[in-house]
N, C-alpha and C positions, 0 to 999 in steps of 0.2 A: 609380517611383524618386521619393526626396525629393526635394522642391526645393531649391535653395541659397538662401539669404535675405543678403542683402549684411549685411556687419556693421561697425559704427565704433566704436570705444573712445570713450565721453564720460561722463565719471563726474560724477555728480551735486556739484554744490561743496558740499552738506548733507555729503556723507561725505568729502569732504577737510577739510573743516571741522574734522570729530571726529578725523578722525590726525594733526592739527594740535594738537586740544586734547590729546589723549593723550599726544604730545610733552612740551606745555608741562606736564603733569602729571604727567609720571616723574620721581622722586623716584634720585640715582644711586649703584650700590653704593661699597664703598669694596673694594681691593684692597692686598695685601702690597707694603710700600715698594719702588719700584725692581721691580717685576713683570715691568711690562711684559704681553704676551701667554705670559709664563709658565704660569698657571693657565688659562688660556682667552681670552675678551674682555679687550682693554685697555682698561680702563673712562675711562681716560684718552681713545683715539681715539675710542671711545664717547660720550663729553661731547662731543668736537668735531662727531663726525657729525653728532649731534642739532642741534648748536646751525645748521650750516651747512642740516641740514632745515628749520627753522625761520624761517631767516630768508633764505634763498636761492635752496634750491630752487622748482622750478617745475614741478611736474606737468603743466602744457598744453603746454610745451614738448616734453617727451618722449611725450606722447600724441599730440602731432601727429607728432613721428619714426616711433610705432609705426604711426600710419593712413595712412601716406604709400607703404605697399602694400596693394592690395586684401585685404578682410578678410570671410570669410563661416562662415555659423553653417547648422549640418546636424542634424537630429537623429537620434542612434544609440544606440540601447542605453538608453532613456534617458536620455543625454546629450545636451547641444546644444554639439556640439564645433566650436568657434571656430577658425579658423585664417587664417594667410595665403597667398596664392595669387599666387604673383609668375612674372608671364610675363616669360620672359630672351628677352633681343636675339637668340641663336641659336634658343630653342623645342627644344633638347634637353632630355635628360632623359623624366620627369621625376625629383626628387628627393625623395622625404618624408624631411623632418629632424624628428628628435625629440631633445627635451632633458630635464633632469632634475632632482631636488632637489637642492640648496635652486636652482635656476634657472629657466629661463625662455623662454619663445621670444625674449625680449630678448636672450640671450645670441648668439642669431646675427644679429644685427643687422647689424653691420658685414660678416660672414662672405658673408652671403645677396646685399647688394651687389653685393661681388666675384664671386662665382657667378654671378650673373643679368644681370648688365651690366659684363664684363673689361673693355669698352673705355675704361669710365669711370676705369682704372686701369692703361693701358696695355697692355690686350691686345687679342683680337680681337673683336669682336660675334659673329662665328659659334661661337664658344665659350660662348656664354650658356647654361646651363641653368633650365628652370624649377624653381621649388620649392613643395613646401607643406609650411608650419609649421605644425603645429599648437599648441593650448595639451592639455598633457595633461588626462585627466578630474579635474575636481575641482581643478586647476590654472591660474592665469593667468584667461584670459577662457572657459575650455570651463564648464560647469556642472558641476556634482559630480551622482558617482552615488547611486544610494538606500543605496549601504553599500561598505565596501573592494573594492576590485578590482586586482588583480596585471597582470604586464606582458604574459601570455599573453593575458590576455582583452583588456586595449588594444590587442594584436599584430591581434584577429578585428576589432576596430572598426575600426582603421587599415585593414585590408583591406576593409571595408564601403564606408570614405570614399574609397580611392584606386581601386577598381574599379566598384562599386556606384554611387555618387554622381557622383564623379567622371568616372569612365569610363577609366580608364586600365588597360589589360590588363597591360603591362609595366610597372616602373618599378623606381628605384633606394633603397634607402635609408642613410641616414647616423645615428647615433647616437652619446653617452656616458652611462654613469650609466644610469638606468631607459631612457633612449632605446636604450643598448645592448642592453639584456635586451627589450625592445620590437622593436626592428630584428630581430635575432635567431631570437625566435621567429615574427616573422612569415615571415621566411625560410624558416625550419624548415616551417612550418606550410602557407606557400602558395609553393613554390618554382616553380611557373609561373606567376607573377606577379613575383617580385624576380629582377631581373638582373645585379645586384651589390651586397655589401655595402661601407660606409665604416663602420670603428669607431675609437673613439677612447678606450676599453674595452677589453680582450679576457679576461675570466678561464674558462680549461678547467674543465670540469666536472672533476671528485675522479676520482683512481683508484687501486687498491691500490699498492703501493709497490711488489710486483713487477710492475706495466705500466708505471710512472713511465720517462718516457724522461732522459738524464741533465739534471743538475739541477734537475728538476723535484723532488724531494721536498725540497730546499733551499728552491728558490720555494715551495713549499706551506708551509713551516716560515716563510719572511719573511713570507709572505701572511696566513695567522694571527695572527701578531703583529702586525701592523701591525691587521688586525682587534679585537685586544685592548685596540690601545690608542686607537684610532679610533671604538669602535661602540658604546661608551655611549649616545650620541644614536639611534642605529638600534635596540638594543632597546628602547628608551622608545616610540619609534615603535612596531617590531611590535608591542609587551605590550598600552601603554598608551594609545593617541592619540588618547583621549579627554582623558587626563590634563594632557599636556603640550599638546595644541590648545590646550586651555580659559587655562592661563597662557598661553602666547604671543600667543593673539588677545586677551588684557586689555588688554598695552599694546605699540602698536610700537616703544617700544625694547625690549621684552623679547624680540619677536622680531627686530627685529633684531641682540640680543646674540647670539643662538642661531644664526643664519645667518654673520653678519658674520667670527665666528670659522673657519668655514667657508671662507671665501672669504680668511683671511689664511692657514691652515693648509696648503691643495689646493693653492692656485695657488703659481706659480712667483715667488713677490712677496721673497724672500728678505731679510723681515723689515720691508717696507716695504710696507703691502698698497695704496699709493698708484702704488707706481710698478707695477702692472698695472691697477687700477681707481681712474678718479676716482669721487667722491664722488659727483657725480652720476648713475654707472652704476650702482654700490652701492643707493641709493636709489632708483631705477626698478625694480631686478629685485625689489630689497624692494616696492614701490608694487603692482606683477603680482599681489601675495596680499592686498594689504591692502585695494585699491579693491574686491576682489572677495570680499570673507572667504573667501578660500581657504588660509589659516593653517592649522586643523584639516583641514580635506579634500584637500589636497595631504599632510601626514603619513600619510590615509589608506593611501596606495598601499604603502607600508610595510607594513602589518597585511595588505593582501590579498596582499603577494607571501609572504609567512609561511604564508598559506593555501590558498595555490597548490603552495608548498612540499610543505607538509604532505598535500597530498594526491597528490604524487608528480606534481606537473604540468610541475616546471622539472628533471627529469631526461629526460638519452638526446636532447641538444640536437645536430642533426647539420646544416649550412648548407652546401647543396651549391653555392651561388652563389660567381662568384668572390670573393673576401672582401680586402678593405686591409686593412692596422690601422697608425694614426699614433703611435707612440709618444711622448709628450713627457714629458720628464726628469724635469717635480716632480711628476708623475701620483705622488698617495699612497700608490696601491695599485701594488706592485713588476712590473714586466711579465716575464709567462712564458715558459719556454722557447719559441723557433719553432715546436718538433717537437709541443709540447705541444699548443700552440694551433690544429696543424693536425690535431689528431686530431677534433675538432669544427665546422672551419673549413675550405674550400678555399682556404686562404692562398695569394693571388699575387701580394701587396704586403707590404712590409713596410719602413715608413720610419721611422729614428729622428732626430725633432726636436731641431733646437738649444737651444731652449726652451721656456717653457710648462707648465701644469699641469693640472689636474683640470678645467680650463673653457675646453679648448681653443680654441673659438670665439670663445671672449671674451677669453683673452689672446693668441691669434695669431691675428686674423684673416685676414691677407695667406696666414701660412702654412698655414693648416686649409684658407684654399678653395684656393690654388696643391694641397693636396694631394689635394683633393676630386675638384678638375677635371680633373687629371692621370688620375687613376685612371679615372673615369665615361666619358672621353674614349677609354679604349683596348676600350670594351665595347662590344658590339652589343646594344640592348634587345631583337631579334628574336634573336639566336644564343646568348647567353650563357647 
């Protein structure tokens, strides 16, 4: 068994200075008069965010926030996988939680504390879960793979992490965005280890129209319409990751523009991005990419996904573990009919949330944590 090495985030000051220099050097684009967010990122908001970033943001404060949870590193398939390992007050679980793009482990920061230490928020200590929260390969604090890999390859790495490195024969998984895909394939490929699945994004496999359940044809049309409207970034990521990666890596302002537009458009912001995220939160998430030169390598995940799909590796998903799906109303991908989800998952819980969007744990940490806790408390690691 490969040893676990304690890991602590400690970004060199020279790296922080290069980021500050890049912020100061950037020229801002122009926009149609009064356009706001209509054509993508708001130039006025971006300028305001960068001004705050230069003059008020304190990375060391947020570095300490991330470091408050124990972290470790272990080599798996040529990647140093860095992860938070949180021992909850009740010792339940563990839950393996996986983020997506353009998120990071920081998405789970508030929800993780609620799940691990519910007594701090009016709950019962015995309901606290142990949590494992890794950075995806090439994201955040994990090192990058030699070449792009997709969610099924990552799911195999996560099996190694949980079973061979950490010694957990049975565990729960949670994910949205890429985290959903990774969690699903882990549950599909290693059902003997995954005792339960919680998702905040659930997209059924396509079927011929003759096999569709009521409402599914209409849902698929709505889903494809959203893909056409929102997926230009994804096609570039999948097909030309080096081109867009080079452009975004050249300037922290360029990367901020590319990402902040997604946080505005995919979250339950109702036109006001800071109704959901503070400037400090937005910048800290961006910094998890910038301080580790992970802007390009995180984009590789899309090319890896396309390659796996082209090889037929992302078809035939079947999850037999009990599965819960939390539907957040501002999720930009429309929810499928329950019967369609039940084809691919053993769907035992479906929760319609009153607020929140794509970045569920980030936007609604209390509701997210409560739903995850309630579902997994009802499962037995040994018998589910």
